[in-house]
C-alpha positions, 0 to 999 in steps of 0.5 A, a space after each residue: 174495824 174502826 171505833 164509832 165516835 162517842 154519842 156523849 157530847 161531853 167528855 168523861 170527867 172524874 167525879 173525885 179529886 186526886 188525893 193530896 199527900 198529907 204532908 202537902 196538906 200540912 204545908 198548905 194549912 201552914 201557909 193559909 194560917 201563917 201570921 205576917 211578919 213586920 218590923 217597926 222602924 223609927 225614922 229620924 229627920 224628914 229630908 233625904 240628907 238628914 234622915 236615919 232609920 233603925 229597927 226597934 221591934 219585930 211583930 207578928 200579925 194574926 189577921 183579925 187576931 192579936 198582934 205580938 210585938 217584941 222590941 229588939 232590946 228583948 225587954 219590950 213585949 206587947 200584945 196589941 189589937 193591930 200592928 198600927 198600934 205599935 206605930 203609935 207606941 214607938 212614935 213620940 220623941 221629937 223628930 222621930 216617927 215610926 213606920 211598919 215594914 212588912 216582910 214579903 211571904 215566900 209562898 212556900 213551906 217545908 217540913 225540913 228545917 234545913 230547907 226553911 228560910 
């Protein structure tokens, strides 16, 4: 005896999603809300031969929220409206400009500190 083909033109689908483990949800939440890390780099000179650069500060940008900047000397601590404001604050000496350099997000999260980057 053979089974008759289904009379339903659409295959059966589940009406509920497979539950996501709580730890995976936490890691997803962290990735969705993580601030972006950047460096403020000062550059001296404008030619390839005489150009030099150095990191003067690190910052965290929180989307539409405040931006926090800490100088590498540990004495400068700023709360700014945007990362671009840091560029203006670290530019000003003759021949020195500032730039933002963004660190790329690895796209992963873990609850284990030993596995963190």
